[in-house]
NURO-607008 format. One record per residue (C-alpha): residue number from 1; residue in one letter; x, y, z. Coordinates in nm, 3 decimals. Each point is the difference from the previous one (the first is absolute). Layout:
BEGIN
<r num="NUM" residuo="A" east="X" north="Y" up="Z"/>
...
% end
This chain:
BEGIN
<r num="1" residuo="X" east="0.337" north="0.151" up="0.096"/>
<r num="2" residuo="X" east="0.033" north="-0.126" up="-0.093"/>
<r num="3" residuo="X" east="-0.490" north="-0.322" up="0.114"/>
<r num="4" residuo="X" east="-0.422" north="-0.298" up="0.143"/>
<r num="5" residuo="X" east="-0.365" north="-0.115" up="-0.019"/>
<r num="6" residuo="X" east="-0.328" north="-0.109" up="0.141"/>
<r num="7" residuo="X" east="-0.076" north="-0.369" up="-0.039"/>
<r num="8" residuo="X" east="-0.224" north="-0.262" up="0.154"/>
<r num="9" residuo="X" east="0.183" north="-0.087" up="0.318"/>
<r num="10" residuo="X" east="-0.273" north="-0.238" up="0.109"/>
<r num="11" residuo="X" east="0.079" north="-0.232" up="-0.289"/>
<r num="12" residuo="X" east="0.364" north="-0.004" up="0.095"/>
<r num="13" residuo="X" east="-0.085" north="-0.073" up="0.362"/>
<r num="14" residuo="X" east="-0.215" north="-0.292" up="-0.103"/>
<r num="15" residuo="X" east="0.278" north="-0.139" up="-0.217"/>
<r num="16" residuo="X" east="0.259" north="0.006" up="0.274"/>
<r num="17" residuo="X" east="-0.222" north="-0.076" up="0.299"/>
<r num="18" residuo="X" east="0.174" north="-0.210" up="0.257"/>
<r num="19" residuo="X" east="0.348" north="0.119" up="-0.104"/>
<r num="20" residuo="X" east="0.207" north="0.194" up="0.250"/>
<r num="21" residuo="X" east="0.021" north="0.375" up="-0.073"/>
<r num="22" residuo="X" east="0.216" north="0.292" up="0.109"/>
<r num="23" residuo="X" east="-0.034" north="0.377" up="-0.013"/>
<r num="24" residuo="X" east="0.237" north="0.295" up="-0.007"/>
<r num="25" residuo="X" east="-0.017" north="0.380" up="0.033"/>
<r num="26" residuo="X" east="0.260" north="0.228" up="-0.159"/>
<r num="27" residuo="X" east="0.058" north="0.369" up="-0.066"/>
<r num="28" residuo="X" east="0.214" north="0.203" up="-0.238"/>
<r num="29" residuo="X" east="0.112" north="0.360" up="-0.050"/>
<r num="30" residuo="X" east="0.183" north="0.160" up="-0.293"/>
<r num="31" residuo="X" east="0.154" north="0.331" up="-0.099"/>
<r num="32" residuo="X" east="0.042" north="0.057" up="-0.376"/>
<r num="33" residuo="X" east="0.127" north="0.290" up="-0.207"/>
<r num="34" residuo="X" east="-0.316" north="-0.024" up="-0.214"/>
<r num="35" residuo="X" east="-0.319" north="-0.208" up="0.002"/>
<r num="36" residuo="X" east="-0.019" north="-0.157" up="-0.347"/>
<r num="37" residuo="X" east="-0.303" north="-0.211" up="-0.086"/>
<r num="38" residuo="X" east="0.004" north="-0.175" up="-0.336"/>
<r num="39" residuo="X" east="0.254" north="0.245" up="-0.133"/>
<r num="40" residuo="X" east="-0.177" north="0.320" up="0.110"/>
<r num="41" residuo="X" east="0.103" north="0.218" up="0.295"/>
<r num="42" residuo="X" east="-0.276" north="0.030" up="0.260"/>
<r num="43" residuo="X" east="0.181" north="0.262" up="0.210"/>
<r num="44" residuo="X" east="0.100" north="0.251" up="-0.269"/>
<r num="45" residuo="X" east="0.358" north="-0.138" up="0.007"/>
<r num="46" residuo="X" east="0.032" north="0.067" up="0.374"/>
<r num="47" residuo="X" east="0.078" north="-0.240" up="0.289"/>
<r num="48" residuo="X" east="-0.259" north="-0.231" up="0.150"/>
<r num="49" residuo="X" east="-0.034" north="-0.182" up="0.329"/>
<r num="50" residuo="X" east="-0.212" north="-0.311" up="0.003"/>
<r num="51" residuo="X" east="-0.082" north="-0.297" up="0.218"/>
<r num="52" residuo="X" east="-0.246" north="-0.274" up="0.068"/>
<r num="53" residuo="X" east="-0.115" north="-0.297" up="0.205"/>
<r num="54" residuo="X" east="-0.063" north="-0.356" up="-0.117"/>
<r num="55" residuo="X" east="-0.166" north="-0.303" up="0.152"/>
<r num="56" residuo="X" east="0.060" north="-0.339" up="-0.159"/>
<r num="57" residuo="X" east="-0.151" north="-0.336" up="0.080"/>
<r num="58" residuo="X" east="0.166" north="-0.321" up="-0.121"/>
<r num="59" residuo="X" east="-0.247" north="-0.280" up="-0.057"/>
<r num="60" residuo="X" east="0.289" north="-0.230" up="-0.083"/>
<r num="61" residuo="X" east="0.344" north="0.020" up="-0.160"/>
<r num="62" residuo="X" east="-0.152" north="0.070" up="-0.343"/>
<r num="63" residuo="X" east="-0.293" north="0.234" up="0.062"/>
<r num="64" residuo="X" east="-0.025" north="0.334" up="0.184"/>
<r num="65" residuo="X" east="-0.252" north="0.277" up="0.046"/>
<r num="66" residuo="X" east="0.103" north="0.362" up="0.061"/>
<r num="67" residuo="X" east="-0.169" north="0.328" up="0.078"/>
<r num="68" residuo="X" east="0.162" north="0.336" up="0.051"/>
<r num="69" residuo="X" east="0.014" north="0.373" up="-0.043"/>
<r num="70" residuo="X" east="0.261" north="0.237" up="-0.143"/>
<r num="71" residuo="X" east="0.022" north="0.379" up="-0.019"/>
<r num="72" residuo="X" east="0.213" north="0.276" up="-0.152"/>
<r num="73" residuo="X" east="-0.007" north="0.373" up="-0.054"/>
<r num="74" residuo="X" east="-0.092" north="0.111" up="-0.354"/>
<r num="75" residuo="X" east="0.003" north="0.329" up="-0.189"/>
<r num="76" residuo="X" east="-0.329" north="0.184" up="0.078"/>
<r num="77" residuo="X" east="-0.018" north="0.140" up="-0.354"/>
<r num="78" residuo="X" east="0.037" north="-0.337" up="-0.177"/>
<r num="79" residuo="X" east="-0.374" north="-0.055" up="-0.044"/>
<r num="80" residuo="X" east="-0.091" north="0.367" up="-0.027"/>
<r num="81" residuo="X" east="-0.327" north="0.140" up="0.134"/>
<r num="82" residuo="X" east="-0.072" north="0.196" up="0.315"/>
<r num="83" residuo="X" east="0.015" north="-0.295" up="0.243"/>
<r num="84" residuo="X" east="0.323" north="-0.164" up="-0.109"/>
<r num="85" residuo="X" east="0.135" north="-0.269" up="0.237"/>
<r num="86" residuo="X" east="0.346" north="0.015" up="0.154"/>
<r num="87" residuo="X" east="0.003" north="-0.364" up="0.111"/>
<r num="88" residuo="X" east="-0.049" north="-0.342" up="-0.154"/>
<r num="89" residuo="X" east="-0.125" north="-0.273" up="0.234"/>
<r num="90" residuo="X" east="-0.036" north="-0.345" up="-0.155"/>
<r num="91" residuo="X" east="-0.163" north="-0.316" up="0.131"/>
<r num="92" residuo="X" east="0.044" north="-0.346" up="-0.149"/>
<r num="93" residuo="X" east="-0.058" north="-0.369" up="0.056"/>
<r num="94" residuo="X" east="0.071" north="-0.318" up="-0.191"/>
<r num="95" residuo="X" east="0.111" north="-0.361" up="-0.021"/>
<r num="96" residuo="X" east="0.345" north="-0.115" up="-0.106"/>
<r num="97" residuo="X" east="0.171" north="-0.333" up="-0.028"/>
<r num="98" residuo="X" east="0.292" north="-0.204" up="-0.125"/>
<r num="99" residuo="X" east="0.042" north="-0.330" up="-0.181"/>
<r num="100" residuo="X" east="0.361" north="-0.098" up="-0.049"/>
<r num="101" residuo="X" east="0.169" north="0.284" up="-0.192"/>
<r num="102" residuo="X" east="-0.335" north="0.153" up="-0.090"/>
<r num="103" residuo="X" east="-0.184" north="0.277" up="0.188"/>
<r num="104" residuo="X" east="-0.349" north="0.141" up="-0.048"/>
<r num="105" residuo="X" east="-0.227" north="0.261" up="0.155"/>
<r num="106" residuo="X" east="-0.341" north="0.160" up="-0.042"/>
<r num="107" residuo="X" east="-0.074" north="0.328" up="0.171"/>
<r num="108" residuo="X" east="-0.222" north="0.305" up="0.042"/>
<r num="109" residuo="X" east="0.134" north="0.352" up="0.056"/>
<r num="110" residuo="X" east="-0.179" north="0.320" up="0.090"/>
<r num="111" residuo="X" east="0.174" north="0.334" up="-0.058"/>
<r num="112" residuo="X" east="-0.143" north="0.257" up="0.242"/>
<r num="113" residuo="X" east="0.070" north="0.374" up="0.000"/>
<r num="114" residuo="X" east="-0.143" north="0.161" up="0.316"/>
<r num="115" residuo="X" east="-0.134" north="0.346" up="-0.076"/>
<r num="116" residuo="X" east="-0.005" north="-0.062" up="-0.373"/>
<r num="117" residuo="X" east="-0.304" north="0.029" up="-0.224"/>
<r num="118" residuo="X" east="-0.090" north="-0.333" up="-0.171"/>
<r num="119" residuo="X" east="0.367" north="-0.094" up="-0.026"/>
<r num="120" residuo="X" east="-0.011" north="-0.340" up="0.173"/>
<r num="121" residuo="X" east="-0.004" north="-0.311" up="-0.214"/>
<r num="122" residuo="X" east="0.006" north="-0.380" up="0.018"/>
<r num="123" residuo="X" east="0.234" north="-0.230" up="-0.187"/>
<r num="124" residuo="X" east="0.021" north="-0.378" up="-0.040"/>
<r num="125" residuo="X" east="0.315" north="-0.200" up="-0.059"/>
<r num="126" residuo="X" east="0.098" north="-0.354" up="-0.092"/>
<r num="127" residuo="X" east="0.362" north="-0.104" up="-0.029"/>
<r num="128" residuo="X" east="0.242" north="-0.285" up="-0.020"/>
<r num="129" residuo="X" east="0.371" north="-0.064" up="-0.009"/>
<r num="130" residuo="X" east="0.273" north="-0.254" up="-0.062"/>
<r num="131" residuo="X" east="0.338" north="0.040" up="0.171"/>
<r num="132" residuo="X" east="0.120" north="0.347" up="-0.108"/>
<r num="133" residuo="X" east="-0.285" north="0.082" up="-0.240"/>
<r num="134" residuo="X" east="-0.347" north="0.133" up="0.076"/>
<r num="135" residuo="X" east="-0.311" north="0.113" up="-0.187"/>
<r num="136" residuo="X" east="-0.296" north="0.203" up="0.132"/>
<r num="137" residuo="X" east="-0.332" north="0.119" up="-0.138"/>
<r num="138" residuo="X" east="-0.191" north="0.295" up="0.152"/>
<r num="139" residuo="X" east="-0.351" north="0.122" up="-0.074"/>
<r num="140" residuo="X" east="-0.210" north="0.290" up="0.126"/>
<r num="141" residuo="X" east="-0.366" north="0.062" up="-0.083"/>
<r num="142" residuo="X" east="-0.025" north="0.356" up="0.132"/>
<r num="143" residuo="X" east="0.336" north="0.172" up="-0.043"/>
<r num="144" residuo="X" east="0.047" north="0.288" up="0.246"/>
<r num="145" residuo="X" east="-0.353" north="0.129" up="-0.048"/>
<r num="146" residuo="X" east="0.029" north="0.023" up="-0.381"/>
<r num="147" residuo="X" east="-0.220" north="-0.304" up="-0.080"/>
<r num="148" residuo="X" east="0.283" north="-0.134" up="-0.214"/>
<r num="149" residuo="X" east="0.098" north="-0.366" up="0.029"/>
<r num="150" residuo="X" east="0.369" north="-0.037" up="-0.085"/>
<r num="151" residuo="X" east="0.211" north="-0.311" up="0.049"/>
<r num="152" residuo="X" east="0.370" north="-0.068" up="0.038"/>
<r num="153" residuo="X" east="0.225" north="-0.291" up="-0.097"/>
<r num="154" residuo="X" east="0.331" north="-0.009" up="0.184"/>
<r num="155" residuo="X" east="0.313" north="-0.212" up="-0.014"/>
<r num="156" residuo="X" east="0.255" north="-0.013" up="0.283"/>
<r num="157" residuo="X" east="0.351" north="-0.135" up="0.055"/>
<r num="158" residuo="X" east="0.172" north="-0.046" up="0.338"/>
<r num="159" residuo="X" east="0.348" north="-0.141" up="0.044"/>
<r num="160" residuo="X" east="0.255" north="-0.014" up="0.282"/>
<r num="161" residuo="X" east="0.342" north="0.137" up="-0.099"/>
<r num="162" residuo="X" east="0.328" north="-0.057" up="0.187"/>
<r num="163" residuo="X" east="0.057" north="0.183" up="0.330"/>
<r num="164" residuo="X" east="-0.369" north="-0.045" up="0.089"/>
<r num="165" residuo="X" east="-0.112" north="0.265" up="-0.248"/>
<r num="166" residuo="X" east="-0.351" north="-0.048" up="-0.140"/>
<r num="167" residuo="X" east="-0.071" north="0.090" up="-0.361"/>
<r num="168" residuo="X" east="-0.357" north="0.070" up="-0.113"/>
<r num="169" residuo="X" east="-0.156" north="0.105" up="-0.328"/>
<r num="170" residuo="X" east="-0.354" north="0.050" up="-0.123"/>
<r num="171" residuo="X" east="-0.181" north="0.109" up="-0.313"/>
<r num="172" residuo="X" east="-0.372" north="0.067" up="-0.031"/>
<r num="173" residuo="X" east="-0.244" north="0.084" up="-0.277"/>
<r num="174" residuo="X" east="-0.292" north="0.213" up="0.120"/>
<r num="175" residuo="X" east="-0.310" north="-0.022" up="-0.218"/>
<r num="176" residuo="X" east="-0.219" north="0.309" up="0.040"/>
<r num="177" residuo="X" east="-0.352" north="0.028" up="-0.138"/>
<r num="178" residuo="X" east="-0.105" north="0.344" up="0.119"/>
<r num="179" residuo="X" east="0.053" north="0.354" up="-0.120"/>
<r num="180" residuo="X" east="0.169" north="0.161" up="0.298"/>
<r num="181" residuo="X" east="0.370" north="0.070" up="0.057"/>
<r num="182" residuo="X" east="0.248" north="-0.251" up="-0.146"/>
<r num="183" residuo="X" east="-0.232" north="-0.298" up="0.054"/>
<r num="184" residuo="X" east="-0.181" north="0.073" up="-0.326"/>
<r num="185" residuo="X" east="0.272" north="-0.205" up="-0.171"/>
<r num="186" residuo="X" east="0.212" north="-0.295" up="0.101"/>
<r num="187" residuo="X" east="0.340" north="0.078" up="0.145"/>
<r num="188" residuo="X" east="0.300" north="-0.201" up="0.113"/>
<r num="189" residuo="X" east="0.204" north="0.050" up="0.316"/>
<r num="190" residuo="X" east="0.312" north="-0.178" up="0.118"/>
<r num="191" residuo="X" east="0.223" north="-0.017" up="0.304"/>
<r num="192" residuo="X" east="0.347" north="-0.131" up="0.088"/>
<r num="193" residuo="X" east="0.126" north="-0.003" up="0.357"/>
<r num="194" residuo="X" east="0.250" north="-0.140" up="0.247"/>
<r num="195" residuo="X" east="-0.028" north="-0.032" up="0.377"/>
<r num="196" residuo="X" east="0.204" north="-0.125" up="0.292"/>
<r num="197" residuo="X" east="-0.061" north="-0.048" up="0.371"/>
<r num="198" residuo="X" east="0.268" north="0.171" up="0.208"/>
<r num="199" residuo="X" east="-0.004" north="0.095" up="0.370"/>
<r num="200" residuo="X" east="-0.351" north="-0.142" up="0.022"/>
<r num="201" residuo="X" east="-0.134" north="0.240" up="-0.266"/>
<r num="202" residuo="X" east="-0.092" north="-0.070" up="-0.363"/>
<r num="203" residuo="X" east="0.181" north="0.244" up="-0.233"/>
<r num="204" residuo="X" east="-0.128" north="0.031" up="-0.356"/>
<r num="205" residuo="X" east="0.064" north="0.183" up="-0.326"/>
<r num="206" residuo="X" east="-0.228" north="-0.023" up="-0.303"/>
<r num="207" residuo="X" east="-0.041" north="0.145" up="-0.347"/>
<r num="208" residuo="X" east="-0.352" north="0.044" up="-0.142"/>
<r num="209" residuo="X" east="-0.139" north="0.135" up="-0.325"/>
<r num="210" residuo="X" east="-0.303" north="-0.005" up="-0.231"/>
<r num="211" residuo="X" east="-0.073" north="0.057" up="-0.369"/>
<r num="212" residuo="X" east="-0.254" north="0.273" up="0.081"/>
<r num="213" residuo="X" east="0.054" north="0.321" up="-0.193"/>
<r num="214" residuo="X" east="0.042" north="0.315" up="0.205"/>
<r num="215" residuo="X" east="-0.304" north="0.151" up="-0.174"/>
<r num="216" residuo="X" east="-0.208" north="-0.297" up="0.121"/>
<r num="217" residuo="X" east="0.127" north="0.048" up="0.355"/>
<r num="218" residuo="X" east="-0.142" north="0.350" up="0.040"/>
<r num="219" residuo="X" east="0.325" north="0.153" up="-0.123"/>
<r num="220" residuo="X" east="0.175" north="-0.112" up="0.320"/>
<r num="221" residuo="X" east="0.300" north="-0.222" up="0.069"/>
<r num="222" residuo="X" east="-0.199" north="-0.239" up="0.221"/>
<r num="223" residuo="X" east="0.004" north="-0.275" up="-0.266"/>
<r num="224" residuo="X" east="0.368" north="0.038" up="-0.095"/>
<r num="225" residuo="X" east="0.299" north="-0.204" up="0.115"/>
<r num="226" residuo="X" east="0.078" north="0.007" up="0.373"/>
<r num="227" residuo="X" east="0.268" north="-0.132" up="0.230"/>
<r num="228" residuo="X" east="-0.144" north="-0.091" up="0.339"/>
<r num="229" residuo="X" east="0.194" north="-0.070" up="0.320"/>
<r num="230" residuo="X" east="-0.170" north="-0.169" up="0.293"/>
<r num="231" residuo="X" east="0.050" north="-0.109" up="0.359"/>
<r num="232" residuo="X" east="-0.241" north="-0.252" up="0.152"/>
<r num="233" residuo="X" east="-0.037" north="-0.205" up="0.314"/>
<r num="234" residuo="X" east="-0.227" north="-0.295" up="0.083"/>
<r num="235" residuo="X" east="-0.101" north="-0.105" up="0.350"/>
% end
């Protein structure tokens, strides 16, 4: 999925005061064969339907502010407990900009699980990129109610192939500091995917995997390699 932050908008407004601005509202919906987040299946290797709304405000050609929400079904047994959530509903906001071939963003993201018990969490992100390459850093102070504070360093690669096929790749190192589940140790996840817009729909196929041992994933296959097909549409 594969992600947005809270920053001081007032400072940005002061910086670009007097410059013409524009805004935009968009929506998206997707159907995937599995909802994989950082290499781990969130739907017990079953299909997911997701979608969201975004509002963006362009202060100028180089600086934008966005706010939005995104939701998906999840496996009710993923977190365990007697009040396990069956839905993830995220909210996010952040600033992003460009300078020549360089891009940058700073964002805040809140993962919400309606009906869950202390499962919601907040994450911060800063990122930058140059042409096809990107790097992101994520940090959470209170990880899904566990009081752990893991971080993540991620590298990305995006490149346009012939026939308007988009190639994307990502690798991330997740640093866990707690004692619960597989976050008690660092783990690496990676992803390689292709996508193409055809008949007004974005078609995608991706391969994901992690180096998490099955014994550290509750004895399940949720952390193993997966092939994920997707259909998505933006409005």
